[in-house]
MARFI-977673 format. One record per atom (N, C-alpha, C, CB): residue in one letter; atom name; z negated, y negated, x. Coordinates in Angstrom, 1 decimal. Atoms other than C-alpha are relative to their C-alpha. Glycine has a CB too. Layout:
N
SITE   gumar   dolo       zz       yy       xx
SITE       A     CA        Z        Y        X
...
END
This chain:
105
SITE   gumar   dolo       zz       yy       xx
SITE       M      N      0.2     -0.3     -1.4
SITE       M     CA   -275.3    -80.6     53.9
SITE       M      C      1.4      0.1      0.7
SITE       M     CB     -0.7      1.4      0.0
SITE       I      N     -1.3     -0.1     -0.6
SITE       I     CA   -271.6    -79.8     54.5
SITE       I      C      0.6     -1.4      0.3
SITE       I     CB      1.0      0.8     -0.9
SITE       E      N     -0.5      1.4     -0.2
SITE       E     CA   -270.8    -83.5     54.0
SITE       E      C     -0.7     -0.7      1.2
SITE       E     CB     -0.2     -0.8     -1.3
SITE       T      N      0.8      0.6     -1.1
SITE       T     CA   -273.5    -84.5     56.5
SITE       T      C      0.6      0.6      1.3
SITE       T     CB     -1.5      0.4     -0.1
SITE       K      N     -0.6     -0.5     -1.2
SITE       K     CA   -272.1    -82.1     59.1
SITE       K      C      1.4     -0.5      0.3
SITE       K     CB      0.1      1.6     -0.1
SITE       N      N     -1.4      0.5     -0.2
SITE       N     CA   -268.5    -83.3     58.5
SITE       N      C     -0.1     -1.5      0.5
SITE       N     CB      0.7      0.0     -1.3
SITE       Q      N      0.1      1.3     -0.4
SITE       Q     CA   -269.6    -86.9     58.9
SITE       Q      C     -0.5     -0.1      1.5
SITE       Q     CB     -1.0     -0.8     -0.9
SITE       A      N      0.6      0.0     -1.4
SITE       A     CA   -271.6    -86.1     62.1
SITE       A      C      1.2      0.4      1.0
SITE       A     CB     -1.1      1.0      0.1
SITE       E      N     -1.2     -0.5     -0.8
SITE       E     CA   -268.5    -84.2     63.5
SITE       E      C      1.0     -1.1      0.2
SITE       E     CB      0.6      1.2     -0.5
SITE       S      N     -1.0      1.1     -0.1
SITE       S     CA   -266.3    -87.1     62.7
SITE       S      C     -0.5     -1.2      0.9
SITE       S     CB      0.2     -0.6     -1.4
SITE       L      N      0.6      1.0     -0.9
SITE       L     CA   -268.7    -89.6     64.4
SITE       L      C      0.1      0.4      1.4
SITE       L     CB     -1.4     -0.3     -0.4
SITE       L      N      0.0     -0.5     -1.3
SITE       L     CA   -268.9    -87.4     67.4
SITE       L      C      1.4     -0.1      0.6
SITE       L     CB     -0.5      1.5      0.0
SITE       H      N     -1.4      0.1     -0.5
SITE       H     CA   -265.1    -87.1     67.7
SITE       H      C      0.4     -1.4      0.3
SITE       H     CB      0.9      0.7     -1.1
SITE       S      N     -0.5      1.4     -0.1
SITE       S     CA   -264.4    -90.8     67.2
SITE       S      C     -0.8     -0.7      1.2
SITE       S     CB     -0.2     -0.8     -1.3
SITE       T      N      0.8      0.6     -1.1
SITE       T     CA   -267.2    -91.8     69.7
SITE       T      C      0.5      0.6      1.3
SITE       T     CB     -1.5      0.3     -0.1
SITE       K      N     -0.5     -0.5     -1.3
SITE       K     CA   -265.9    -89.4     72.4
SITE       K      C      1.4     -0.6      0.3
SITE       K     CB      0.2      1.6     -0.2
SITE       K      N     -1.4      0.6     -0.2
SITE       K     CA   -262.3    -90.7     71.8
SITE       K      C     -0.1     -1.4      0.5
SITE       K     CB      0.8      0.1     -1.3
SITE       S      N      0.1      1.4     -0.4
SITE       S     CA   -263.4    -94.3     72.0
SITE       S      C     -0.6     -0.1      1.4
SITE       S     CB     -1.0     -0.7     -0.9
SITE       L      N      0.5      0.0     -1.4
SITE       L     CA   -265.4    -93.6     75.2
SITE       L      C      1.0      0.3      1.0
SITE       L     CB     -1.2      0.9      0.1
SITE       E      N     -1.1     -0.4     -0.9
SITE       E     CA   -262.5    -91.9     76.8
SITE       E      C      1.1     -1.1      0.1
SITE       E     CB      0.7      1.3     -0.6
SITE       E      N     -1.1      1.0      0.0
SITE       E     CA   -260.0    -94.6     75.8
SITE       E      C     -0.5     -1.4      0.6
SITE       E     CB      0.5     -0.3     -1.3
SITE       N      N      0.6      1.3     -0.5
SITE       N     CA   -262.4    -97.4     77.0
SITE       N      C     -0.9      0.2      1.2
SITE       N     CB     -0.7     -0.7     -1.1
SITE       K      N      0.8     -0.3     -1.3
SITE       K     CA   -263.6    -96.1     80.4
SITE       K      C     -0.3     -1.3      0.7
SITE       K     CB      0.8      1.0      0.9
SITE       G      N      0.4      1.1     -0.8
SITE       G     CA   -265.5    -98.7     82.3
SITE       G      C     -0.4     -1.3     -0.7
SITE       G     CB      1.2     -0.4      0.9
SITE       V      N      0.3      1.2      0.8
SITE       V     CA   -266.2   -101.2     79.5
SITE       V      C     -1.5     -0.1     -0.2
SITE       V     CB      0.7      0.0     -1.3
SITE       V      N      1.5      0.0      0.0
SITE       V     CA   -269.9   -100.2     79.5
SITE       V      C     -0.5      0.5      1.3
SITE       V     CB     -0.5      1.0     -1.2
SITE       T      N      0.6     -0.4     -1.2
SITE       T     CA   -272.3    -99.6     82.3
SITE       T      C     -0.1      1.5      0.1
SITE       T     CB     -1.4     -0.6      0.2
SITE       P      N      0.1     -1.4     -0.1
SITE       P     CA   -272.6    -96.1     83.7
SITE       P      C     -1.3      0.6     -0.7
SITE       P     CB     -0.1      0.4      1.5
SITE       E      N      1.2     -0.4      0.7
SITE       E     CA   -276.1    -95.9     82.3
SITE       E      C      0.2      0.1     -1.5
SITE       E     CB     -1.2     -1.0      0.3
SITE       E      N     -0.3      0.0      1.4
SITE       E     CA   -274.9    -96.8     78.8
SITE       E      C      1.0      1.1     -0.4
SITE       E     CB      0.6     -1.4     -0.4
SITE       E      N     -1.0     -1.1      0.2
SITE       E     CA   -272.0    -94.4     79.1
SITE       E      C     -0.8      1.4      0.0
SITE       E     CB      1.1      0.1      1.1
SITE       Q      N      0.8     -1.2     -0.1
SITE       Q     CA   -274.5    -91.6     80.1
SITE       Q      C     -0.8      0.2     -1.3
SITE       Q     CB     -0.8      0.1      1.2
SITE       A      N      0.8      0.0      1.2
SITE       A     CA   -276.7    -92.5     77.1
SITE       A      C      0.8      0.5     -1.2
SITE       A     CB     -0.7     -1.3     -0.3
SITE       I      N     -0.9     -0.4      1.1
SITE       I     CA   -273.7    -92.1     74.8
SITE       I      C      0.3      1.5      0.1
SITE       I     CB      1.2     -0.8      0.0
SITE       I      N     -0.4     -1.4     -0.2
SITE       I     CA   -272.7    -88.8     76.4
SITE       I      C     -1.2      0.9     -0.3
SITE       I     CB      0.4      0.2      1.5
SITE       D      N      1.2     -0.8      0.3
SITE       D     CA   -276.3    -87.5     76.2
SITE       D      C     -0.3      0.1     -1.5
SITE       D     CB     -1.2     -0.5      0.7
SITE       A      N      0.2      0.0      1.5
SITE       A     CA   -276.6    -88.5     72.5
SITE       A      C      1.0      0.9     -0.7
SITE       A     CB      0.0     -1.4     -0.5
SITE       G      N     -1.1     -0.8      0.5
SITE       G     CA   -273.3    -86.8     71.8
SITE       G      C     -0.3      1.5      0.2
SITE       G     CB      1.3     -0.4      0.6
SITE       A      N      0.3     -1.4     -0.3
SITE       A     CA   -274.4    -83.6     73.5
SITE       A      C     -1.1      0.5     -0.9
SITE       A     CB     -0.3      0.1      1.5
SITE       A      N      1.1     -0.3      0.8
SITE       A     CA   -277.6    -83.6     71.6
SITE       A      C      0.4      0.3     -1.5
SITE       A     CB     -1.1     -1.0      0.0
SITE       L      N     -0.6     -0.2      1.3
SITE       L     CA   -275.7    -84.0     68.3
SITE       L      C      0.8      1.3     -0.1
SITE       L     CB      0.8     -1.2     -0.4
SITE       E      N     -0.8     -1.2      0.0
SITE       E     CA   -273.3    -81.2     69.3
SITE       E      C     -0.9      1.3     -0.1
SITE       E     CB      0.8      0.1      1.3
SITE       E      N      1.0     -1.2      0.0
SITE       E     CA   -276.3    -78.8     70.0
SITE       E      C     -0.5      0.2     -1.4
SITE       E     CB     -1.1     -0.3      1.0
SITE       V      N      0.6     -0.1      1.4
SITE       V     CA   -277.8    -79.6     66.5
SITE       V      C      1.1      0.6     -0.9
SITE       V     CB     -0.5     -1.3     -0.5
SITE       L      N     -1.0     -0.5      0.9
SITE       L     CA   -274.4    -79.0     64.8
SITE       L      C      0.3      1.5      0.3
SITE       L     CB      1.3     -0.8      0.3
SITE       K      N     -0.3     -1.4     -0.3
SITE       K     CA   -274.0    -75.6     66.6
SITE       K      C     -1.1      0.9     -0.7
SITE       K     CB      0.0      0.2      1.5
SITE       N      N      1.1     -0.8      0.6
SITE       N     CA   -277.4    -74.5     65.1
SITE       N      C      0.2      0.1     -1.5
SITE       N     CB     -1.3     -0.7      0.4
SITE       D      N     -0.2     -0.2      1.4
SITE       D     CA   -276.7    -73.0     61.7
SITE       D      C     -1.3     -0.3     -0.8
SITE       D     CB      0.5      1.4     -0.2
SITE       N      N      1.3      0.2      0.7
SITE       N     CA   -280.4    -73.5     60.8
SITE       N      C     -0.5     -1.4      0.0
SITE       N     CB     -1.0      0.9      0.6
SITE       A      N      0.4      1.4     -0.1
SITE       A     CA   -280.4    -77.2     61.5
SITE       A      C     -0.1     -0.6     -1.4
SITE       A     CB      1.0     -0.8      0.8
SITE       T      N      0.2      0.6      1.3
SITE       T     CA   -281.7    -79.3     58.7
SITE       T      C      0.8     -1.3     -0.1
SITE       T     CB     -1.5     -0.3     -0.3
SITE       K      N     -0.7      1.2      0.2
SITE       K     CA   -280.1    -82.4     57.2
SITE       K      C     -0.7     -1.2      0.8
SITE       K     CB      0.1     -0.4     -1.5
SITE       E      N      0.8      1.0     -0.7
SITE       E     CA   -282.9    -84.5     58.7
SITE       E      C      0.2      0.0      1.5
SITE       E     CB     -1.5      0.1     -0.3
SITE       E      N     -0.3     -0.2     -1.4
SITE       E     CA   -282.3    -83.1     62.2
SITE       E      C      1.4     -0.6      0.4
SITE       E     CB     -0.1      1.4      0.4
SITE       I      N     -1.4      0.5     -0.3
SITE       I     CA   -278.6    -83.9     62.0
SITE       I      C      0.0     -1.5     -0.2
SITE       I     CB      1.0      0.6     -1.0
SITE       D      N      0.1      1.5      0.2
SITE       D     CA   -279.3    -87.4     60.6
SITE       D      C     -0.6     -0.7      1.1
SITE       D     CB     -0.7     -0.3     -1.3
SITE       A      N      0.7      0.6     -1.1
SITE       A     CA   -281.7    -88.1     63.4
SITE       A      C      0.9     -0.1      1.2
SITE       A     CB     -1.3      0.8      0.4
SITE       K      N     -0.9     -0.1     -1.2
SITE       K     CA   -279.1    -87.1     66.1
SITE       K      C      1.2     -1.0     -0.3
SITE       K     CB      0.5      1.4      0.2
SITE       V      N     -1.1      0.9      0.4
SITE       V     CA   -276.4    -89.1     64.2
SITE       V      C     -0.5     -1.4      0.3
SITE       V     CB      0.4      0.2     -1.5
SITE       Q      N      0.6      1.3     -0.2
SITE       Q     CA   -278.7    -92.1     64.3
SITE       Q      C     -0.1     -0.3      1.5
SITE       Q     CB     -1.4     -0.2     -0.6
SITE       D      N      0.1      0.2     -1.5
SITE       D     CA   -279.3    -91.6     68.1
SITE       D      C      1.3     -0.4      0.6
SITE       D     CB     -0.6      1.2      0.6
SITE       L      N     -1.3      0.3     -0.6
SITE       L     CA   -275.6    -91.5     68.8
SITE       L      C      0.5     -1.3     -0.5
SITE       L     CB      1.0      1.1     -0.5
SITE       T      N     -0.4      1.3      0.5
SITE       T     CA   -274.9    -94.5     66.6
SITE       T      C     -0.7     -1.1      0.8
SITE       T     CB     -0.4     -0.1     -1.5
SITE       T      N      0.8      1.0     -0.8
SITE       T     CA   -277.6    -96.5     68.4
SITE       T      C      0.6     -0.1      1.4
SITE       T     CB     -1.5      0.3      0.0
SITE       A      N     -0.5     -0.1     -1.4
SITE       A     CA   -276.3    -95.4     71.8
SITE       A      C      1.4     -0.6      0.1
SITE       A     CB      0.0      1.4      0.6
SITE       S      N     -1.4      0.5      0.0
SITE       S     CA   -272.7    -96.3     70.9
SITE       S      C      0.2     -1.4     -0.4
SITE       S     CB      0.8      0.9     -0.8
SITE       H      N     -0.1      1.4      0.4
SITE       H     CA   -273.5    -99.8     69.7
SITE       H      C      0.5     -0.8      1.2
SITE       H     CB     -1.3     -0.6     -0.5
SITE       K      N     -0.4      0.8     -1.2
SITE       K     CA   -273.0   -101.1     73.3
SITE       K      C      1.5      0.2      0.3
SITE       K     CB     -0.8      0.4      1.2
SITE       L      N     -1.4     -0.3     -0.1
SITE       L     CA   -269.6    -99.4     73.4
SITE       L      C      0.8     -0.9     -1.0
SITE       L     CB      0.3      1.5     -0.1
SITE       A      N     -0.7      0.8      1.0
SITE       A     CA   -268.6   -101.1     70.2
SITE       A      C      0.0     -1.5      0.3
SITE       A     CB     -0.6      0.2     -1.4
SITE       E      N      0.1      1.4     -0.4
SITE       E     CA   -269.8   -104.5     71.4
SITE       E      C      1.0     -0.2      1.2
SITE       E     CB     -1.4     -0.3      0.5
SITE       A      N     -0.9      0.2     -1.1
SITE       A     CA   -267.9   -104.1     74.7
SITE       A      C      1.5      0.1     -0.4
SITE       A     CB     -0.3      1.1      1.1
SITE       M      N     -1.4     -0.1      0.5
SITE       M     CA   -264.7   -103.0     72.9
SITE       M      C      0.4     -1.2     -0.8
SITE       M     CB      0.2      1.3     -0.9
SITE       Y      N     -0.2      1.2      0.7
SITE       Y     CA   -265.0   -106.0     70.6
SITE       Y      C      0.3     -1.2      0.9
SITE       Y     CB     -1.1     -0.3     -1.0
SITE       K      N     -0.2      1.1     -0.9
SITE       K     CA   -265.4   -108.4     73.5
SITE       K      C      1.3      0.2      0.8
SITE       K     CB     -1.2      0.0      1.0
SITE       K      N     -1.3     -0.3     -0.7
SITE       K     CA   -262.5   -106.7     75.3
SITE       K      C      1.2     -0.5     -0.9
SITE       K     CB      0.1      1.4      0.4
SITE       E      N     -1.1      0.3      1.0
SITE       E     CA   -260.3   -107.1     72.2
SITE       E      C      0.1     -1.5     -0.2
SITE       E     CB     -0.3      0.7     -1.3
SITE       Q      N      0.0      1.4      0.2
SITE       Q     CA   -261.3   -110.7     71.9
SITE       Q      C      0.3     -0.8      1.3
SITE       Q     CB     -1.4     -0.5     -0.6
SITE       G      N     -0.3      0.6     -1.3
SITE       G     CA   -260.4   -111.4     75.5
SITE       G      C     -1.2     -0.6      0.7
SITE       G     CB      1.0     -1.1     -0.2
SITE       G      N      1.2      0.5     -0.6
SITE       G     CA   -264.0   -111.9     76.5
SITE       G      C     -0.5     -1.3     -0.6
SITE       G     CB      0.2     -0.2      1.5
SITE       C      N      0.4      1.3      0.7
SITE       C     CA   -264.4   -114.8     74.1
SITE       C      C     -1.0      0.2     -1.2
SITE       C     CB      1.2     -0.8     -0.4
SITE       A      N      0.8     -0.4      1.1
SITE       A     CA   -266.9   -113.1     71.8
SITE       A      C     -1.2     -1.0     -0.2
SITE       A     CB     -0.6      1.3      0.2
SITE       D      N      1.1      1.0      0.1
SITE       D     CA   -269.5   -115.9     72.5
SITE       D      C      0.5     -1.3     -0.6
SITE       D     CB     -0.6     -0.3      1.3
SITE       G      N     -0.5      1.2      0.7
SITE       G     CA   -267.2   -118.5     70.9
SITE       G      C      0.4     -1.1      1.0
SITE       G     CB     -0.9     -0.5     -1.0
SITE       S      N     -0.3      1.0     -1.0
SITE       S     CA   -266.5   -120.3     74.2
SITE       S      C      1.5     -0.3      0.1
SITE       S     CB     -0.6      0.4      1.3
SITE       C      N     -1.5      0.2     -0.1
SITE       C     CA   -262.7   -119.9     73.8
SITE       C      C      0.5     -0.5     -1.3
SITE       C     CB      0.6      1.3      0.5
SITE       N      N     -0.7      0.4      1.2
SITE       N     CA   -260.3   -121.4     71.4
SITE       N      C      0.9      1.1     -0.4
SITE       N     CB      0.7     -1.4      0.2
SITE       P      N     -0.9     -1.1      0.4
SITE       P     CA   -258.6   -118.6     69.5
SITE       P      C      1.4     -0.4     -0.1
SITE       P     CB     -0.5      0.6     -1.3
SITE       N      N     -1.4      0.4      0.1
SITE       N     CA   -255.5   -120.7     69.2
SITE       N      C      0.7     -0.2      1.4
SITE       N     CB      0.1     -1.3     -0.8
SITE       D      N     -0.5      0.1     -1.4
SITE       D     CA   -255.1   -120.9     73.0
SITE       D      C      1.1      1.1      0.3
SITE       D     CB     -1.1      0.0      1.0
SITE       N      N     -0.8     -1.2     -0.3
SITE       N     CA   -253.4   -117.5     73.0
SITE       N      C      1.3      0.0     -0.8
SITE       N     CB     -0.7      1.3     -0.2
SITE       K      N     -1.1      0.0      0.9
SITE       K     CA   -250.9   -118.3     70.3
SITE       K      C      1.2     -0.9      0.7
SITE       K     CB     -0.3     -0.5     -1.4
SITE       K      N     -1.2      0.7     -0.5
SITE       K     CA   -247.4   -119.3     71.5
SITE       K      C      0.7     -0.7     -1.2
SITE       K     CB      0.9      0.9      0.8
SITE       K      N     -0.8      0.7      1.1
SITE       K     CA   -245.5   -121.9     69.5
SITE       K      C      1.4      0.4      0.1
SITE       K     CB     -0.2     -1.5      0.1
SITE       K      N     -1.4     -0.4      0.0
SITE       K     CA   -242.2   -120.5     68.6
SITE       K      C      0.8     -0.6     -1.1
SITE       K     CB      0.2      1.5     -0.1
SITE       D      N     -0.7      0.7      1.1
SITE       D     CA   -240.9   -123.1     66.2
SITE       D      C      1.5      0.0      0.2
SITE       D     CB     -0.5     -1.5      0.0
SITE       D      N     -1.4      0.0     -0.2
SITE       D     CA   -237.5   -122.9     67.8
SITE       D      C      0.6      1.2     -0.6
SITE       D     CB      0.3      0.0      1.5
SITE       D      N     -0.5     -1.2      0.6
SITE       D     CA   -237.1   -119.4     66.4
SITE       D      C     -0.1      0.1     -1.5
SITE       D     CB     -0.7      1.2      0.6
SITE       V      N      0.1      0.0      1.5
SITE       V     CA   -237.8   -120.3     62.8
SITE       V      C      1.3     -0.1     -0.6
SITE       V     CB     -1.0     -1.1     -0.5
SITE       I      N     -1.3      0.1      0.7
SITE       I     CA   -234.9   -119.6     60.5
SITE       I      C     -0.4     -0.2     -1.5
SITE       I     CB      0.9      1.3      0.2
SITE       D      N      0.2      0.3      1.4
SITE       D     CA   -235.0   -121.1     57.0
SITE       D      C      1.0      0.8     -0.8
SITE       D     CB      0.0     -1.5     -0.3
SITE       A      N     -0.9     -0.7      0.9
SITE       A     CA   -233.5   -118.8     54.4
SITE       A      C     -0.5      0.2     -1.4
SITE       A     CB      0.3      1.4      0.7
SITE       E      N      0.4     -0.3      1.4
SITE       E     CA   -233.5   -118.2     50.7
SITE       E      C      0.3      1.4     -0.3
SITE       E     CB      0.7     -1.0     -1.0
SITE       V      N     -0.2     -1.3      0.4
SITE       V     CA   -233.9   -114.8     49.3
SITE       V      C      0.1      0.1     -1.5
SITE       V     CB     -1.2      0.9      0.5
SITE       E      N     -0.2     -0.1      1.4
SITE       E     CA   -232.5   -113.9     45.9
SITE       E      C     -0.5      1.3     -0.6
SITE       E     CB      1.4     -0.3     -0.4
END
C-alpha cells in the first residue's frame, strides 16, 4: 500500500511539473482534464482510509488524461515531425571542417 501511494505521488508530481513546463501544448480542455484527474488523485491520497483499488483507479484516470500531454511533448520535441513527414537528417549540420583526427595512446 505504501508503494502504491509513493508511485501515485510520484506520478502526480511529475505530471504537474510536465504540465507546468509545457504550458500551451495541449488544448485548454485537455489541460483541465489533467488538472481534474490530478486533483481527484490528491483527494484520494489525503484519505487515510483509501484502498489500493481506489488509488489505482485514480492513477489510471490521471495516466489516461495525461497521454495527450505526453503526445504533445513528443511532437514538440520532434519538431512537429511525429507523423514522419520530415527528414530527421534535415536538422543536422555538417561540420566536417571541425573534425580533428588524433591518436590516443
